[in-house]
Backbone bond lengths (Angstrom), bond angles and torsions (degrees), N, CA, C in turn:
res aa  C-N    CA-C-N  psi(-1)  N-CA   C-N-CA  omega(-1)  CA-C   N-CA-C  phi
1 M - - - 1.460 - - 1.530 108.73 -
2 T 1.313 115.94 137.56 1.457 121.74 177.45 1.515 108.69 -127.53
3 S 1.334 116.06 135.19 1.459 122.36 175.86 1.516 107.22 -124.38
4 S 1.322 116.19 152.46 1.458 119.48 178.69 1.515 110.02 -141.32
5 G 1.321 114.54 168.54 1.449 120.25 179.33 1.508 110.69 -176.74
6 G 1.305 115.18 -173.45 1.453 120.20 179.99 1.512 111.34 171.21
7 C 1.301 113.80 -173.75 1.460 120.68 -176.39 1.529 111.19 -84.88
8 Q 1.306 115.53 176.56 1.453 121.45 -177.28 1.527 112.48 -68.47
9 C 1.334 118.10 -36.16 1.465 119.53 -176.47 1.520 113.38 -89.99
10 G 1.335 118.86 -12.96 1.452 121.90 178.33 1.518 114.65 91.48
11 A 1.323 118.21 1.19 1.467 120.62 -179.74 1.519 112.35 -70.43
12 V 1.341 117.89 -26.50 1.461 122.44 178.92 1.529 108.53 -126.10
13 R 1.337 116.01 124.81 1.456 122.66 178.65 1.522 108.42 -133.06
14 F 1.328 116.55 150.11 1.459 121.00 179.36 1.520 110.17 -141.97
15 R 1.333 114.36 162.04 1.454 122.16 175.31 1.521 107.66 -137.38
16 V 1.326 116.90 141.85 1.460 122.48 175.61 1.522 106.79 -113.56
17 E 1.328 116.35 117.76 1.473 122.21 178.43 1.526 108.01 -91.81
18 G 1.300 116.84 104.40 1.456 121.23 -178.83 1.511 110.73 122.86
19 A 1.303 114.41 -176.38 1.465 120.96 -175.30 1.523 111.62 -73.75
20 L 1.316 115.10 141.92 1.456 120.88 171.42 1.528 108.11 -75.13
21 E 1.311 116.12 159.87 1.464 121.60 -179.29 1.527 109.76 -100.64
22 E 1.310 115.84 -157.47 1.459 122.94 -177.67 1.532 111.68 -60.48
23 A 1.318 115.26 142.91 1.464 122.20 177.53 1.517 109.31 -117.14
24 S 1.325 116.30 138.88 1.459 120.30 -177.39 1.512 110.41 -148.15
25 I 1.316 113.66 167.45 1.466 119.36 167.55 1.523 107.11 -119.07
26 C 1.326 114.77 139.83 1.461 120.36 -179.96 1.518 108.83 -116.46
27 H 1.312 115.65 128.09 1.459 122.10 -177.13 1.530 113.14 -92.57
28 C 1.329 118.80 1.30 1.467 119.37 -175.68 1.524 111.12 -62.91
29 R 1.304 115.24 155.24 1.464 120.58 -176.77 1.525 111.45 -62.32
30 M 1.346 117.54 -33.58 1.457 120.42 179.63 1.534 110.62 -64.42
31 C 1.316 117.88 -42.36 1.464 120.97 177.82 1.525 111.42 -68.80
32 Q 1.327 117.19 -36.47 1.465 119.45 176.27 1.525 110.36 -59.94
33 K 1.326 116.40 -46.35 1.461 119.53 -178.88 1.525 112.23 -69.62
34 A 1.342 117.13 -38.50 1.466 120.69 -177.88 1.527 112.11 -65.24
35 T 1.335 116.95 -33.11 1.459 120.41 -178.75 1.528 112.75 -98.20
36 G 1.330 116.23 -16.16 1.462 119.11 -174.18 1.513 111.18 69.53
37 G 1.319 116.73 21.62 1.456 121.39 -175.59 1.508 112.87 -125.60
38 L 1.306 115.63 -170.65 1.455 122.20 -178.09 1.523 111.50 -75.61
39 F 1.330 117.39 -22.79 1.459 123.45 179.79 1.526 107.42 -163.35
40 G 1.316 116.38 171.03 1.456 121.75 176.08 1.519 110.09 -103.02
41 P 1.347 119.30 111.62 1.460 121.62 177.44 1.528 110.14 -95.52
42 Y 1.339 117.40 123.32 1.463 121.17 -175.44 1.516 111.58 -137.09
43 V 1.330 115.48 151.61 1.461 122.28 172.61 1.521 107.98 -129.26
44 G 1.323 115.46 132.50 1.450 120.97 -176.61 1.522 113.13 -80.93
45 A 1.346 114.18 159.76 1.459 122.24 175.41 1.523 107.71 -154.31
46 P 1.335 117.98 147.10 1.463 119.07 174.53 1.532 108.95 -66.75
47 L 1.299 116.94 130.81 1.462 121.27 -176.94 1.524 111.57 -56.12
48 D 1.320 117.45 -36.99 1.467 119.44 -178.00 1.527 112.97 -73.76
49 A 1.331 118.46 -4.47 1.458 122.35 176.69 1.525 112.45 -97.65
50 V 1.350 116.97 -1.02 1.466 121.86 -174.91 1.518 110.86 -94.55
51 I 1.333 115.70 132.29 1.458 122.50 174.76 1.526 107.06 -123.05
52 W 1.318 116.63 124.05 1.466 120.72 174.87 1.524 106.24 -84.64
53 T 1.327 117.24 110.61 1.462 121.54 -173.62 1.522 112.83 -90.24
54 R 1.299 117.51 -18.16 1.473 121.70 174.55 1.517 108.13 -151.57
55 G 1.317 116.95 125.91 1.456 121.96 176.22 1.524 112.71 64.75
56 Q 1.295 114.93 -173.96 1.466 124.00 178.28 1.520 107.63 -140.36
57 P 1.325 117.65 148.20 1.466 118.54 177.49 1.523 111.21 -72.75
58 S 1.312 115.31 157.01 1.459 123.22 165.52 1.520 105.48 -90.50
59 Y 1.335 117.34 163.17 1.464 119.40 -174.76 1.515 113.04 -131.61
60 F 1.333 114.26 149.84 1.454 122.78 169.76 1.516 107.13 -128.74
61 Q 1.332 116.85 126.20 1.465 121.81 177.54 1.524 106.39 -83.55
62 S 1.333 117.18 98.88 1.460 121.02 -172.96 1.524 113.28 -81.99
63 S 1.322 117.58 -15.32 1.465 121.64 176.46 1.527 107.93 -160.42
64 N 1.319 115.25 179.30 1.459 118.14 176.94 1.522 112.05 -68.25
65 K 1.314 118.09 -14.82 1.462 122.56 -176.34 1.533 114.30 -108.17
66 V 1.327 118.05 -23.53 1.461 121.23 -168.77 1.517 112.00 -129.62
67 R 1.343 114.42 136.93 1.463 119.56 167.02 1.517 106.98 -119.26
68 R 1.317 114.83 147.56 1.462 121.16 -175.87 1.523 109.19 -120.06
69 G 1.327 114.75 129.52 1.459 120.73 178.35 1.519 110.57 -93.19
70 F 1.325 115.53 145.02 1.456 121.55 178.91 1.518 108.43 -151.23
71 C 1.310 117.06 162.97 1.455 120.94 176.13 1.521 108.93 -77.69
72 G 1.330 116.49 124.70 1.456 121.04 179.04 1.517 112.79 -70.52
73 A 1.337 118.07 -17.28 1.466 121.44 -179.11 1.526 112.47 -88.90
74 C 1.347 117.68 -45.76 1.473 119.50 -175.45 1.525 113.47 -115.23
75 G 1.335 117.80 -10.70 1.457 120.83 176.23 1.520 116.37 87.35
76 T 1.317 118.33 1.29 1.462 120.68 -178.80 1.523 111.19 -57.68
77 P 1.341 119.19 126.41 1.466 120.90 173.22 1.533 109.14 -65.57
78 L 1.337 116.38 133.68 1.465 120.51 -176.75 1.520 114.16 -120.85
79 T 1.350 117.76 -46.87 1.454 119.02 -172.13 1.523 113.52 -135.13
80 Y 1.313 113.12 158.71 1.457 124.86 171.33 1.525 103.28 -128.74
81 E 1.322 117.24 113.24 1.457 120.91 -173.26 1.527 110.49 -121.61
82 Y 1.321 115.61 129.60 1.460 120.82 178.92 1.521 108.86 -148.58
83 G 1.302 116.35 151.32 1.462 120.55 178.06 1.512 112.35 64.63
84 E 1.288 115.57 173.33 1.460 121.56 178.91 1.524 110.89 -79.16
85 G 1.306 116.18 128.32 1.456 120.54 171.68 1.507 116.48 75.39
86 H 1.336 119.45 16.88 1.460 120.00 -179.62 1.520 110.60 -128.14
87 I 1.315 115.84 138.73 1.455 122.48 178.85 1.526 107.87 -142.43
88 S 1.309 115.98 145.09 1.458 121.62 172.35 1.516 107.42 -124.37
89 F 1.322 115.63 144.10 1.462 121.35 179.51 1.519 110.40 -106.87
90 A 1.313 116.24 142.95 1.460 121.26 173.93 1.528 108.00 -62.42
91 L 1.322 116.76 130.10 1.462 120.15 -177.20 1.525 111.98 -57.81
92 G 1.319 117.16 -38.46 1.459 120.51 -179.43 1.514 113.39 -67.02
93 A 1.325 117.95 -17.53 1.464 121.91 177.72 1.530 112.03 -85.69
94 M 1.316 116.71 -11.64 1.472 120.21 178.79 1.532 109.20 -75.67
95 D 1.330 116.95 145.66 1.467 120.80 178.74 1.523 112.26 -67.47
96 N 1.328 117.27 -28.94 1.460 120.81 -179.04 1.530 109.49 -131.17
97 P 1.336 117.47 68.81 1.471 119.26 -175.43 1.522 113.77 -64.93
98 R 1.313 117.62 -24.97 1.467 120.22 -179.04 1.526 112.18 -68.57
99 S 1.337 117.45 -17.02 1.468 120.08 179.70 1.526 112.08 -81.80
100 V 1.316 117.72 -11.11 1.467 122.00 -177.97 1.525 108.92 -89.46
101 K 1.305 116.04 129.27 1.465 121.32 179.67 1.527 109.61 -101.00
102 L 1.318 116.31 121.10 1.461 121.01 177.71 1.517 110.19 -69.10
103 S 1.345 116.13 143.10 1.459 119.55 -178.20 1.525 113.86 -120.09
104 E 1.346 117.74 -15.07 1.465 118.36 -179.35 1.530 111.40 -164.05
105 Q 1.348 114.07 164.83 1.456 123.01 173.09 1.526 107.77 -118.25
106 L 1.314 115.34 141.24 1.465 120.98 -179.92 1.526 109.51 -119.69
107 A 1.313 116.73 155.54 1.472 123.92 177.69 1.525 111.83 53.42
108 S 1.316 116.24 40.18 1.467 121.61 -175.95 1.525 114.93 -56.43
109 P 1.339 120.84 -33.37 1.465 118.54 178.62 1.539 113.83 -60.76
110 E 1.329 117.94 -18.36 1.465 120.61 -179.83 1.519 113.38 -96.54
111 R 1.342 118.10 5.09 1.466 119.56 -178.63 1.523 109.88 -61.44
112 I 1.309 115.73 153.57 1.466 121.05 -178.23 1.518 110.44 -66.50
113 A 1.316 115.16 155.07 1.466 120.19 176.19 1.526 108.44 -60.78
114 D 1.280 116.48 145.20 1.469 123.64 177.70 1.518 114.60 68.66
115 F 1.327 119.05 14.28 1.459 120.64 179.02 1.525 111.11 -55.11
116 E 1.319 116.32 -43.95 1.462 120.37 -178.82 1.527 111.76 -63.58
117 A 1.319 117.66 -24.02 1.461 121.51 -177.70 1.531 113.39 -82.29
118 L 1.331 118.75 -8.90 1.468 121.06 -175.54 1.519 113.05 -55.60
119 A 1.319 117.22 -44.19 1.468 120.16 -177.44 1.524 112.30 -65.25
120 G 1.317 118.16 -20.77 1.451 121.29 -178.62 1.521 114.72 -95.13
121 L 1.322 117.54 -2.07 1.465 120.32 179.75 1.522 110.62 -69.33
122 P 1.336 117.29 150.52 1.470 119.93 178.81 1.528 110.52 -59.90
123 E 1.320 115.49 144.04 1.457 121.46 176.49 1.511 109.04 -112.26
124 H 1.328 114.87 148.73 1.462 120.46 178.35 1.519 108.39 -120.98
125 S 1.319 116.04 125.36 1.454 122.37 -178.48 1.526 110.37 -68.61
126 T 1.319 116.23 145.69 1.469 120.48 178.64 1.520 112.16 -71.42
127 D 1.341 117.93 -9.92 1.467 118.39 177.22 1.531 112.92 -97.60
128 E 1.337 117.65 5.18 1.465 119.29 171.60 1.530 107.20 -63.98
129 P 1.333 118.69 143.36 1.468 121.24 -173.12 1.535 114.96 -50.40
130 R 1.327 118.87 -49.02 1.477 119.71 -179.21 1.511 111.30 -64.01
131 A 1.320 116.81 -45.38 1.465 120.88 -179.53 1.519 110.72 -65.26
132 A 1.321 117.33 -44.35 1.468 121.26 -179.38 1.525 110.73 -61.44
133 A 1.330 117.39 -43.10 1.475 120.73 179.22 1.524 110.58 -63.84
134 H 1.304 116.12 -43.38 1.471 119.80 179.40 1.524 110.46 -63.04
135 L 1.328 117.56 -49.24 1.463 120.83 -178.96 1.521 112.20 -62.27
136 A 1.332 117.22 -36.85 1.468 120.65 179.31 1.521 112.09 -66.46
137 S 1.338 117.48 -23.13 1.468 120.64 -178.68 1.524 113.58 -85.59
138 I 1.326 117.41 -6.35 1.465 121.41 -176.32 1.525 110.57 -86.04
139 I 1.321 115.27 130.92 1.462 122.13 172.04 1.517 106.26 -110.87
140 S 1.318 117.30 109.82 1.456 121.78 -175.35 1.519 111.51 -80.18
141 F 1.317 115.67 133.92 1.464 122.31 172.42 1.526 110.06 -106.29
142 Q 1.317 116.29 8.70 1.459 121.85 -177.80 1.528 110.56 -73.64
143 H 1.326 116.01 143.12 1.456 121.84 176.11 1.518 109.23 -62.20
144 P 1.336 118.14 141.30 1.476 119.42 178.28 1.526 110.79 -67.68
145 D 1.306 116.07 162.65 1.468 122.09 -179.19 1.526 111.55 -83.91
146 Y 1.302 116.66 53.72 1.464 122.77 173.78 1.523 107.11 -167.04
147 D 1.327 115.85 159.93 1.456 120.23 179.25 1.514 110.23 -75.48
148 T 1.320 115.69 137.53 1.449 122.36 177.47 1.519 107.94 -150.04
149 S 1.295 116.76 139.64 1.467 119.99 -178.02 1.515 112.53 -89.83
150 D 1.321 117.44 -10.73 1.468 118.76 -175.50 1.525 113.73 -105.49
151 W 1.332 118.09 13.09 1.461 120.20 -179.92 1.524 109.52 -73.00
152 P 1.332 117.78 125.95 1.475 118.81 179.10 1.524 111.35 -71.74
153 L 1.308 116.00 123.89 1.474 120.56 -179.44 1.520 112.15 -86.53
154 D 1.332 117.95 -9.10 1.459 119.61 -176.01 1.519 112.74 -107.54
155 R 1.331 117.63 25.64 1.467 120.52 178.91 1.508 109.93 -63.53
156 K 1.275 117.22 141.57 1.467 122.61 178.58 1.505 108.80 -120.99
């Protein structure tokens, strides 16, 4: 099994040769801040199975135990690294995040208020007139969800 992923601008890309490990979401405040989101969603991989296919991440040592990798060009969160030989990738950085099955939640006492209510919030279809018009006006500069050698890294 091979999985791949990378940052939003395409400057950093990776591939995992072999099976991914456990996937979780962490509600701790450090993960919230590191991802800019409601929680930190990560999937593990053996470090020796990781190949950086384009560029290298920049790092921030977020605690005495953890360093976090991110793209130095666009800021996309990429990794959560702790201990010897272990790395986890941000689910949103994976090319096929929907294929990853979450297995647990961590630091649940720190989850945001109303987290349990998220699934019950109203949804708006992308084919509603306002949403469809807005989406049709967007020109994406984001790297595609696959490896390509001809992607321009200097798009503005």
